[in-house]
N, C-alpha and C positions, 0 to 999 in steps of 0.2 A: 627819412627814407621810407618809402612805401614798399610793402611786400606784394608781389604779384603772385596770385594764385591761379594756376592753370590745371584743371582736373584732367590730366592726360588719360587715365583709364576710362573716364566718362566719355571723353571725346572719341576714343577708339571704339568703345562700346556703341556709341551713337552712330559712328560711321559703319560699323559692322551691321547693326540692325537696319540702318537705311539701305545698305547694299543688298541685304537679304530681302527686305521688304519690297524694294524696287524690282528686283528680279522676279520674285514670286508674283507680285501684282501685275507686272508686265506680261507674264505668261497667261494669267487669268484674263486680263484685258484683251489680249490677242485672240484667245480662244472664244471668249463669250461675246465680244463686241465686233468680231470680224475685222480687226485692225491689222495693218501690216506690222511686221516686227519692229521696224523703226518707229512708227507712230506709237505703238504700245509702250516702248521703252521711253520715248520722249514724254508721253502723257504720264506714265508712272513716276518718272523723275520729277516732273513738275508738280504733280499733286502731292507726292510724298514730301518734297521739300517745303511746299506751302503749308501742309498740315503740321510738319515738325516745327517750323518757325512760329506759327500761330500758337501751338501748344506750349512752346517754351515761353512765349510772351504771357500766356495765361498763367503759367507756373510762377513767373516772376511777379506778376500782379498779385497773385494769391499770397506770395511770400511777403509782400508789402502790407497786406491786411491781416495776416495770421498773427496770433499771439506769439510772443518771443520764444517761449519754451517749445511750442510746436514747430515754429520756424526753424530753430536750431536742430531739433530732432529730425525734421524732414530733410534739411540740408545734409545732415550727417548720413542719412540713408541714401540719398540720391548721389551726392558728390563723393562720399567716402566709403560707400557700401558698408556702413557701420550699423549693424542690426542689434547692437547692445541695447538693453532696456526695452526689448521688444515685448516683454511680458507686461509692461506698462500699457502697451497699445492693444491688449487682447480685447478690450471693450470697443476698440475702434475698428476692428476687422470688418464688421458689417458696413460701417460708414465707408471704409476704404474700398470695399467691393462695389458699393454704389458709385463712388467717385470713379473707379476704373471703368465701370459700365458707361458712365456719363462721358468720360474721355473717349472711349471707343465710339460712342454715338456721335460725339462732336467731330471726331476724325472722319467718320463716314460722311457727315454733312459737309465738312470742309472739302474733302476730296471730291464729292459728287458735284458740288457747286463749282469747284475749281476746274473740274473736267468739262463741265458745261460752258463755263466762261472761256476756257481755252479753245474749245471747239468753235465758239462764237467768234473769237478773235481770228482763228485760222480761216473761217469762212469769209470773214470780211477782207482779209488780206488776199484771198484768192480771187476776189471779185473787184479788183481795183480798176477795171475798165470803165465802169459807170461814171456818171457825173459826180463831182465832189459833194454837192448838196444832197443828192439822192443817196449817195453812199453813207454820209453821216447819219441820215435819218434811218436807213436800213441797218446801219451798224448799231445805233441806239435801240432799235427794235429787237435786234438779235440779242443784245445784252439784257434788255428787260425780259425777253422771253427766256433766256438762260437762267436768270435769277428766279423767275416765277415758276417756270415749267418743272415738272417732276416726271421723269421717265422711269417706269417701274423696272424695266430690264436693266437700265444703267445702275439704278440703286441696288438691285439684287447682285449685280456683278461687282460693284464696289464693296458691298457687304461681304460677299464670298471671298474676294481678294484680301480684304483686311482680316477677316476671320482666319484664313489660312496662313497669311504671313505673320500675324500676331501670335497665333498658336505656335508656330515653329520658333519664332523669336523668344517667346516665353519659355518654351522647352529648352532652348539653348542657354538662356539666363539661369534657369533652374539647374541645368547641368554644370554651368560655370560655378554657381554658388556651392553646389555639392562637392565639386572637385577642390574648392578652396578650403573646405572643412577638413 
């Protein structure tokens, strides 16, 4: 008989952080990119779910290559909110800070490229009146342009939105951890 493990507190925390992040980022996208409310919410939901899924995949890949002791300790922190033996990790704090900055940068890149690809998909679906061959060529051109192109205004907007939402989420997590003590 196998035991099924479902980390309910982690799932609830992930849903809470996603809902807060989506709402804050939708407001920033609406104001900075001049989108409608509906578009900003749809874009925010799409890019946040995409970045969350990719980051969980990266976490599980890292779990497969990490040493056993570090893997168990990291699972204890993330899934069980178990910060025991944290004094053992004092020398790891600078590395942890660098990893968190890298995760933040990876999130911005994923959300930026996801937003550009989403815009390219939406532009191609709006122009379905053209011939099929010309549409496929222009669709591929839009996809290639979205992958290669870098718009400074969009990058700054995504950065501001993530910085604001992640700061508020971090503050809420700190408050939750302090209230548990």
